C-alpha positions in Angstrom: 124.5 127.8 82.3 127.9 128.5 83.9 130.3 130.9 82.4 134.0 129.9 82.3 136.5 132.7 82.0 139.8 131.5 80.5 143.1 133.3 80.0 145.8 132.3 77.6 149.1 134.2 78.2 152.7 134.0 77.2 154.6 135.5 80.2 158.1 135.4 78.7 159.6 133.5 81.7 158.6 136.4 83.9 161.6 138.4 82.6 159.6 141.7 82.4 157.8 143.6 85.1 156.4 140.9 87.4 154.4 143.3 89.5 152.6 144.5 86.3 152.2 140.9 85.3 150.4 140.1 88.6 148.2 143.1 88.2 147.2 142.1 84.7 146.2 138.6 85.7 144.4 139.7 88.8 142.4 142.3 86.9 141.3 139.7 84.3 140.1 137.4 87.2 140.2 134.1 85.1 138.7 130.9 86.4 141.5 129.1 84.5 144.8 130.3 83.0 146.9 128.5 80.5 150.4 130.0 80.7 153.2 129.7 78.2 156.9 130.4 78.7 156.6 129.9 82.5 160.0 129.9 84.3 161.9 126.7 83.5 165.5 127.2 84.7 166.9 128.0 88.1 164.3 127.7 90.9 161.5 127.4 88.3 159.2 125.6 90.7 159.3 128.5 93.2 159.0 131.1 90.4 155.9 129.3 89.0 154.3 129.2 92.5 155.1 132.9 92.9 153.3 133.6 89.6 150.2 131.8 90.9 150.3 133.8 94.1 150.7 137.1 92.2 147.7 136.2 90.1 145.6 135.1 93.1 145.4 131.6 91.7 146.7 128.1 92.4 149.0 125.8 90.4 147.2 122.8 88.8 149.8 121.2 86.6 152.7 121.8 84.2 156.2 123.2 84.4 159.5 122.3 83.0 158.5 118.8 81.8 155.7 120.2 79.6 158.0 122.8 77.9 157.2 125.5 80.4 153.4 125.4 80.1 151.3 125.8 83.2 147.6 125.4 84.1 146.5 127.7 87.0 143.0 128.0 88.4 140.9 129.9 90.9 139.7 128.1 94.0 136.2 127.9 92.5 137.5 125.3 90.1 137.7 121.6 91.1 140.6 119.5 89.8 139.6 116.1 88.6 142.8 114.9 86.8 146.0 116.3 85.3 148.6 115.3 82.8 152.0 116.5 81.7 152.7 115.6 78.0 156.1 115.9 76.5 156.1 116.1 72.8 158.7 114.2 70.7 161.9 116.1 70.4 163.7 117.7 67.5 167.5 118.2 67.4 168.5 121.8 68.0 164.9 122.9 68.8 163.3 123.7 72.1 161.7 120.9 73.9 157.9 121.3 73.6 155.0 119.9 75.6 151.5 120.5 76.9 149.9 121.0 80.4 146.5 119.3 80.5 143.9 119.2 83.2 140.4 117.9 83.6 138.4 120.3 85.7 134.9 121.2 87.0 133.3 124.6 87.5 129.9 124.7 89.3 129.8 120.9 88.7 130.3 121.1 84.9 133.3 119.1 83.6 135.7 120.3 81.0 139.3 119.9 80.0 142.1 122.3 79.1 145.3 121.8 77.2 147.8 124.6 77.1 150.8 124.5 74.8 153.5 126.6 73.1 154.2 125.4 69.6 157.5 125.5 67.7 158.7 128.2 65.3 158.9 125.6 62.5 155.7 124.2 61.0 156.6 120.5 60.6 157.1 119.9 64.4 154.1 122.1 65.1 151.9 119.8 63.0 153.4 116.7 64.4 153.0 117.9 68.0 149.3 118.7 67.4 148.8 115.2 66.1 150.4 113.9 69.3 148.1 116.0 71.4 145.0 114.9 69.6 146.1 111.2 70.0 146.8 111.7 73.7 143.4 113.5 74.3 141.5 110.7 72.5 143.2 108.0 74.6 143.2 109.7 78.0 140.6 112.4 78.4 137.0 111.6 79.4 134.2 111.9 76.8 132.1 114.0 79.2 134.8 116.7 79.5 134.8 118.9 76.4 138.3 120.0 75.6 139.7 123.5 75.2 143.1 123.8 73.5 145.0 127.0 73.5 148.3 128.8 73.8 151.0 130.4 71.7 150.6 128.8 68.3 153.6 130.6 66.8 151.6 130.8 63.5 149.0 133.0 61.9 145.4 132.0 61.0 146.3 131.4 57.3 148.9 128.8 58.2 148.6 125.0 58.0 149.2 124.9 61.8 146.1 127.1 62.5 144.0 124.9 60.2 145.2 121.8 62.1 144.3 123.5 65.4 140.8 123.7 64.2 140.5 119.9 64.5 140.0 120.7 68.3 137.0 122.9 67.5 136.0 126.5 67.2 138.5 129.3 66.9 137.0 131.4 69.8 138.3 134.8 68.7 137.2 134.3 65.1 133.8 133.3 66.4 133.1 136.1 68.9 136.0 138.4 69.1 136.2 142.0 67.8 139.1 143.8 66.2 142.2 142.3 64.7 143.0 140.0 67.7 146.7 140.7 67.4 148.6 139.3 70.4 152.2 140.0 69.4 153.9 142.1 70.2 152.6 144.2 73.1 154.1 147.5 71.9 153.6 147.0 68.2 151.0 144.3 67.7 151.0 143.0 64.1 150.3 139.2 64.4 147.5 137.0 65.8 149.6 134.1 67.0 147.9 133.1 70.2 144.6 131.2 70.0 142.0 129.2 71.9 140.0 126.4 70.2 137.1 124.6 71.9 134.9 121.6 71.5 131.5 122.5 69.9 129.8 121.6 73.2 131.4 124.8 74.6 129.8 128.0 73.3 132.2 131.0 73.2 130.3 134.2 74.1 133.2 136.7 74.4 136.8 136.9 73.3 139.2 139.8 73.9 142.8 140.7 73.5 143.7 142.9 76.5 145.7 146.1 76.2 146.8 148.4 79.0 149.8 150.2 80.4 150.6 147.2 82.5 150.1 144.8 79.6 152.8 146.6 77.7 155.4 146.1 80.4 154.4 142.7 81.7 155.4 140.5 78.7 156.0 140.6 75.0 152.6 139.0 74.3 149.1 140.5 75.0 146.8 138.2 77.0 143.8 136.6 75.3 140.7 136.2 77.4 137.8 134.0 76.3 134.4 133.3 78.0 132.5 130.1 77.4 129.1 128.8 78.4 129.6 125.4 79.9 127.0 122.7 79.3 124.4 122.2 82.0 125.2 119.6 84.6 123.4 116.3 84.3 122.2 115.8 87.9 121.3 112.2 87.3 124.9 111.2 86.4 127.1 114.0 87.6 129.3 113.3 90.6 132.6 114.4 92.1 134.2 111.0 92.4 138.0 111.1 91.8 138.4 114.8 92.3 141.8 116.0 93.3 141.3 118.4 96.3 143.3 121.5 96.6 143.5 123.0 100.1 141.0 125.8 100.7 143.8 128.1 102.0 146.2 127.4 99.1 147.3 130.3 96.9 150.2 129.7 94.6 150.9 126.2 95.9 153.7 124.1 94.6 152.7 122.2 91.5 151.7 118.6 91.9 154.6 116.3 92.7 157.1 119.1 92.6 159.2 120.0 95.6 161.8 122.7 95.4 
């Protein structure tokens, strides 16, 4: 079986120590990263590309249209499809969305959806319903889905329970310790989570702490490792894959020119 290493990280618009942020992400060495609070204002495309370069990764999808969510990947990951989902808006609240990609690692397909939910429960629940509906209508059945990000709610909340419709709470299943992700300097809440289709088996989950983590953002990064299902060599193929150039590092996100 192939191991997928996934990072979920709220980077607070890169307003903290960006060198430390790059070091944190490079040391984690994820196959896929779902990023929340990516830059979304002046020159946001260039700043998102710079984040990918600092992390030693490439941009897959996301950006301003998705509520500042990004999907990044290593060059070992093949991009099959990608989507930018904007959730319905609420007056006086931030625009929310989700960055979604269908990917392959070592020939095994899977999908990821990275999001940053609202501070208020009602829109959080509605947006999760919108994501579930979108996934059911648009994502292939053979690509088990991972949903993660900054949930802005704790595990006892209705929001967290609604997240579990997407599958296993990876940290609850295999993590150790309290799993607190916020804040970096005084962690008291587990508000970042990763949930996965039962076909994906979580084998390790860890909230990272280090000197660099404490100056890179106000959230601690969550890292989860999954065992991907074995590839069916009879039916598996790479048709329709979106090729990223082999030399690319921190490329502009799809369809986005500065």
